[in-house]
C-alpha positions in Angstrom: 111.1 108.9 97.4 113.2 110.5 94.9 115.6 107.7 94.2 114.3 104.9 91.7 117.1 102.5 92.8 115.9 102.8 96.3 112.4 102.1 95.5 113.4 99.0 93.5 115.5 97.9 96.4 113.0 98.3 99.0 110.2 96.7 97.0 112.1 93.4 96.4 113.0 93.5 100.1 109.4 93.9 101.2 108.3 91.1 98.8 110.7 88.7 100.5 109.7 90.0 103.9 105.9 89.5 103.1 106.6 85.9 102.0 108.2 84.9 105.0 105.6 86.5 107.3 102.7 84.9 105.3 104.4 81.5 105.6 104.9 81.9 109.3 101.2 83.1 109.9 99.7 80.3 108.0 101.8 77.6 109.7 100.7 79.1 113.1 97.2 79.0 112.0 97.3 75.4 110.8 99.5 73.7 113.3 98.0 71.3 115.8 97.9 72.2 119.5 100.4 70.3 121.4 98.5 70.2 124.7 95.8 68.4 123.0 98.2 65.6 121.7 100.1 65.4 125.2 96.6 64.8 127.0 95.6 62.2 124.4 98.9 60.3 124.6 98.6 60.0 128.6 95.0 59.0 128.3 95.7 56.3 125.6 98.7 55.0 127.4 96.8 54.4 130.7 93.7 52.9 128.8 95.8 50.6 126.8 97.8 49.2 129.8 94.4 48.6 131.9 92.8 47.0 128.8 95.8 44.7 128.4 96.1 43.9 132.1 92.3 43.5 132.8 91.4 41.9 129.6 93.6 40.2 126.9 95.2 41.0 123.6 92.0 40.7 121.9 90.5 43.6 124.2 93.7 45.6 123.7 93.4 45.3 119.7 89.9 46.2 119.8 90.7 49.3 121.7 93.6 50.2 119.3 91.3 49.7 116.2 88.7 51.9 117.8 91.3 54.5 118.5 92.4 54.6 114.9 89.0 54.8 113.6 87.7 57.5 115.8 90.9 59.7 116.3 92.9 58.6 113.2 95.9 57.8 115.7 97.8 54.5 115.2 98.8 53.3 118.5 101.0 50.6 119.5 101.9 49.1 122.9 105.3 47.4 123.7 106.6 45.5 126.6 110.2 45.9 128.1 111.4 43.3 125.6 110.3 45.3 122.5 107.3 43.1 121.6 104.0 44.6 120.6 101.6 43.0 123.0 98.4 43.5 121.0 99.4 41.0 118.3 98.5 43.7 115.6 102.2 43.8 114.3 104.0 47.0 114.6 105.9 48.7 111.6 109.6 49.3 111.6 109.3 53.0 112.4 107.2 52.0 115.5 109.6 49.6 116.8 112.4 52.0 116.2 110.8 54.7 118.3 109.9 52.4 121.0 113.6 51.3 121.2 114.5 55.0 121.7 115.8 55.5 118.1 115.2 58.5 116.0 111.8 59.6 115.0 110.8 59.6 111.4 111.3 62.7 109.2 109.1 65.5 109.9 106.5 67.2 107.7 107.0 70.7 108.5 109.9 73.3 108.0 109.5 76.3 110.4 107.1 75.0 113.1 106.6 71.5 112.4 103.8 69.2 114.0 105.5 66.1 115.4 104.0 62.9 113.7 105.1 60.6 116.4 104.9 60.7 120.2 106.3 58.1 122.7 105.5 57.5 126.4 106.0 54.7 128.9 104.8 53.7 132.3 105.2 50.7 134.8 102.5 48.0 135.2 100.2 48.0 138.1 102.1 45.5 140.0 105.6 47.0 139.0 107.1 44.1 137.3 106.6 45.2 133.7 107.2 48.3 131.7 105.0 49.3 128.7 106.0 52.0 126.1 103.4 53.6 123.9 104.1 54.7 120.5 101.6 57.1 118.7 101.3 57.9 115.1 99.6 61.1 115.0 97.8 62.3 112.0 99.9 64.2 109.5 100.2 67.9 110.4 99.8 70.7 107.8 102.2 70.7 105.0 102.6 74.4 104.7 106.0 74.4 102.9 106.3 70.7 101.8 103.5 68.9 100.2 103.5 65.1 99.4 106.7 63.2 98.9 108.6 66.3 100.3 107.8 68.6 97.4 107.6 72.4 98.5 104.4 73.1 96.3 102.3 75.0 99.0 105.4 77.0 100.0 106.3 77.7 96.5 102.6 78.9 95.9 102.9 81.4 98.7 106.2 82.7 97.5 104.9 83.1 94.0 101.6 84.9 94.9 103.2 87.2 97.5 106.5 88.2 95.3 104.4 88.2 92.1 101.9 90.8 93.6 104.6 93.1 94.8 106.8 92.8 91.6 103.5 93.5 89.5 102.7 96.6 91.3 106.4 97.7 91.0 106.5 96.9 87.3 103.2 98.7 86.6 104.3 101.8 88.6 107.7 101.8 86.7 106.4 101.0 83.1 103.3 103.1 83.1 105.2 106.4 82.8 107.6 104.9 80.3 104.9 103.7 77.9 103.4 107.2 77.9 106.9 108.6 77.2 107.5 106.2 74.4 104.0 107.1 72.8 104.8 110.7 73.0 108.2 109.9 71.5 106.5 108.2 68.5 104.1 111.1 68.0 107.0 113.7 68.1 109.2 111.6 65.7 106.1 111.4 63.4 105.9 115.0 63.1 103.2 116.0 65.9 104.9 118.8 67.8 102.2 119.0 70.3 103.0 115.5 71.6 103.6 115.5 75.3 104.2 112.7 77.8 102.1 114.3 80.6 104.6 114.6 83.3 102.9 113.7 86.8 101.9 116.8 88.8 102.0 114.9 91.9 104.9 114.5 94.5 106.6 112.1 92.3 110.3 113.2 91.9 112.2 110.1 90.7 114.3 109.7 87.7 111.5 108.7 85.4 109.4 111.6 86.3 112.3 113.9 85.8 112.8 112.4 82.3 109.2 113.0 81.4 109.5 116.7 82.6 112.8 117.0 80.5 111.0 115.6 77.4 107.9 117.9 77.7 110.3 120.8 78.0 112.2 119.7 75.0 109.1 119.1 72.7 107.5 122.4 74.0 111.2 124.2 72.9 111.0 122.3 69.6 107.4 123.4 68.8 108.3 126.9 69.6 111.5 126.9 67.2 109.8 125.2 64.3 106.7 127.5 64.5 109.1 130.4 64.8 111.1 129.3 61.8 107.7 128.7 59.8 106.6 132.1 60.7 109.9 133.6 59.7 109.7 132.0 56.3 106.1 132.9 55.9 106.6 136.6 56.8 109.8 136.9 54.7 108.0 135.5 51.7 105.1 137.9 52.0 107.3 140.8 52.3 109.3 139.9 49.3 106.1 139.8 47.1 105.7 143.6 47.4 108.9 144.6 45.9 108.8 141.8 43.4 105.5 143.2 42.3 107.1 146.6 42.0 110.0 145.2 40.1 107.8 143.9 37.6 105.8 147.0 36.9 109.3 148.8 36.6 110.4 146.1 34.3 107.3 146.7 32.0 108.0 150.4 32.0 111.7 149.8 31.0 110.8 147.8 28.1 108.7 150.5 26.7 111.5 153.0 27.0 114.5 150.9 26.3 115.9 150.2 22.8 116.7 146.9 21.2 120.2 146.8 22.6 118.7 146.4 26.2 116.3 143.7 25.4 118.7 140.9 26.3 119.3 142.5 29.8 115.6 143.0 30.3 114.9 139.4 29.4 117.6 138.2 31.9 115.8 140.5 34.8 112.4 138.9 33.9 113.8 135.5 34.0 115.4 136.1 37.5 112.2 137.7 38.6 110.2 134.8 37.6 112.4 132.4 39.3 112.2 134.5 42.4 108.6 134.7 42.3 108.5 130.8 41.8 110.9 130.3 45.0 108.6 132.7 47.0 105.6 130.5 46.0 107.4 127.3 47.0 108.5 128.8 50.4 104.9 129.8 51.2 103.8 126.3 50.1 106.4 124.8 52.4 105.5 127.0 55.3 101.7 126.1 55.2 102.5 122.3 55.1 104.9 122.9 57.9 102.3 124.5 60.1 100.2 121.4 59.5 97.5 123.2 57.7 94.1 121.4 58.6 91.7 123.6 56.8 92.5 122.1 53.3 89.4 120.2 52.0 89.7 116.5 52.1 87.9 115.8 48.9 88.1 112.5 46.6 90.8 112.9 44.0 91.1 110.6 41.1 94.7 109.7 41.2 95.0 108.0 37.8 93.7 111.3 36.2 95.9 113.3 38.1 98.9 111.4 37.1 98.0 111.3 33.4 97.7 115.2 33.4 101.0 115.7 35.0 102.5 113.1 32.4 101.2 114.8 29.5 102.6 118.3 30.5 106.0 116.7 31.6 106.1 115.0 28.0 105.7 118.3 26.4 108.6 119.9 28.9 110.9 116.7 28.3 111.1 117.4 24.4 113.6 120.2 25.2 116.0 117.5 26.4 115.0 114.8 23.6 113.4 112.7 26.4 110.1 110.9 26.7 107.6 110.1 29.5 106.3 106.7 29.6 103.3 106.0 31.7 101.7 102.7 32.8 98.4 103.4 34.7 96.1 100.2 35.0 92.3 100.5 35.1 90.8 100.3 38.6 89.7 102.5 41.5 92.4 105.2 42.2 90.4 107.4 44.3 92.4 109.0 47.2 91.0 111.6 49.8 92.9 114.9 50.0 93.7 118.2 48.2 93.9 118.0 44.5 96.2 121.1 44.1 98.6 119.7 46.7 98.6 116.3 45.3 99.2 117.7 42.0 102.1 119.8 43.0 103.5 116.7 44.9 103.6 114.3 41.9 104.7 117.2 39.4 107.7 118.0 41.5 108.9 114.3 41.4 108.3 114.0 37.6 109.9 117.2 36.7 112.9 116.4 39.0 113.1 113.1 37.1 113.0 114.9 33.8 115.7 117.5 34.9 118.3 114.8 35.9 117.8 111.8 33.5 120.3 111.3 30.6 119.5 113.2 27.4 117.7 111.2 25.1 116.3 108.7 27.7 113.0 108.0 29.1 111.2 108.7 32.5 109.0 105.8 33.6 105.8 106.6 35.6 104.0 103.5 36.9 100.8 103.4 39.2 100.0 100.0 41.1 98.0 99.2 44.1 99.0 96.9 47.2 97.0 95.4 49.9 98.3 96.1 53.4 96.9 95.3 57.0 95.8 99.1 57.1 94.1 98.9 53.7 94.6 99.4 50.2 97.4 101.7 49.1 98.2 103.3 45.8 101.9 103.2 44.8 103.3 105.6 42.2 106.9 105.0 41.1 108.8 107.7 39.0 112.0 106.4 37.7 114.8 108.1 35.7 118.0 107.0 34.0 120.4 109.7 35.6 123.4 109.4 37.6 121.6 108.4 40.7 122.4 109.9 44.3 124.9 108.6 46.9 123.4 106.1 49.3 124.3 108.5 52.3 122.1 111.3 50.6 119.0 109.3 50.0 117.4 110.3 53.3 118.3 113.9 52.8 116.7 114.4 49.5 113.6 115.5 51.0 114.9 118.2 53.4 114.3 121.8 52.5 117.1 123.4 50.6 119.2 120.4 50.3 121.2 119.9 47.1 123.7 117.3 46.3 126.2 120.2 45.0 125.9 123.9 44.3 127.1 123.7 40.7 124.3 121.2 39.9 121.7 123.4 41.4 122.8 126.4 39.7 122.9 124.3 36.4 119.3 123.1 36.7 117.9 126.1 38.5 116.8 124.1 41.5 116.9 125.3 45.0 116.0 122.1 47.0 112.4 122.7 47.6 110.5 120.6 45.3 111.0 117.0 46.9 110.7 118.8 50.4 107.1 120.1 49.3 106.5 116.6 48.0 107.5 114.8 51.2 105.2 117.3 53.5 102.2 117.0 51.1 102.2 113.2 50.9 102.7 113.1 54.6 99.9 115.5 55.0 97.6 112.9 53.1 98.7 110.2 55.3 101.1 108.6 52.9 104.9 108.0 52.6 107.5 109.0 49.9 111.0 107.3 49.7 113.8 107.3 47.2 115.9 104.4 46.0 118.8 104.0 43.5 118.0 101.7 40.6 120.2 98.7 39.9 120.3 99.5 36.4 121.3 103.2 37.1 119.1 106.1 38.1 116.8 107.0 40.8 113.3 105.9 41.6 110.8 107.9 43.9 108.1 106.1 45.4 105.0 107.7 46.7 102.4 105.6 48.7 98.9 106.9 49.4 96.0 105.3 51.1 93.1 104.5 48.6 89.3 104.9 49.3 86.5 102.7 47.8 85.0 103.9 44.6 81.5 103.9 46.2 82.7 106.3 48.9 84.6 108.4 46.4 81.7 108.7 44.1 79.4 109.8 46.8 81.9 112.4 48.5 82.5 113.7 44.9 78.8 114.1 44.2 78.4 115.9 47.8 81.3 118.3 47.0 79.9 119.1 43.5 76.4 119.8 45.1 77.7 121.9 47.9 79.7 123.9 45.2 76.6 124.6 43.2 74.8 125.6 46.2 77.5 128.1 47.2 
């Protein structure tokens, strides 16, 4: 069946049909047999008339009481004037039925069992006529329970329709849940995520959507890997002519005069920038590939941040700026690669120094927060620069993104530093984000999961021991 609409329509239709069929079957199974009550009615009528004619009211009353005790049938015998001859006293409904009036309300709905039966016959001498009214035991209340409430019928409807709707819902939502999980994995950067489209004969809209999603994910994975390979290959190919350029530059310095020193210095500066750019591209390509071979060893984040801040303070002197660091004492061990984490933090700090106002300070604060997933280290780097437009905050961590070309040429940036930071932090299970400060400037926040000091010390000792053995 290829149409999901048709499947839903038929499923609900089958649920309603199943409810009706079950109700009829239950009623048929529980209804009393009419022939049994008809035979009892004739027998009771004859026995009651004979007991009254041959005996007295007391004998008839005794017979009626024994009948009610043994058969649970209430019997009343009326004469032609409408008087109950046993002297037991007849209820209103029995007198109404004896007079030929309407019967009492029935208990059933589709195939009801009659609660009242009426019959009459003449006396033995033919001078009188007697009418028997039988109040039969209540029949099965399949659709209506006590006081006319449709409790049993509703139970049958709920169970039958609920079972059918449950199966339908399970059939429909199971692939959607798988598709949603694969979508979250793909959005988190896992390009190998697939929904696992069914290989059976299922050809409805949901199965088609799952197949289209898998095809899209496969295409995205192929394109991203091709782009990463392209960056990697180009960067490697550029390293060779750059090395030859540096050799030629050294030879030129030996042969050139003083008047060529400025031009050679410029060539050396641009070659150095090109070498740094190639290194950043290679780092970005490795992170985009999801490099899993990087050793995950304990790293003291407080020491790493202190070292970066010390180097940044020296670099900030050129712009008459300072770097203020707040690192509380505590357990600051994180699991990861020291070089990648150092590069991630350094890129953020150097970016803050580059764009903060001259003569101001860059604030670096390290704190810890408890979350449901565990303790996190929160590193906040704030500057006093012009900030970033709100619509550009989410783009700061994209490769080669710059607010404007003039600003990039002025600072020498190419838009790779924060991109490397974002991928390095994400590689370590963390998250990085940027915010504009209310007092002006930009604040970059890095969150990394913390590990316990005991575990960090043990793992660090094992790493040192393995390094000595090697």
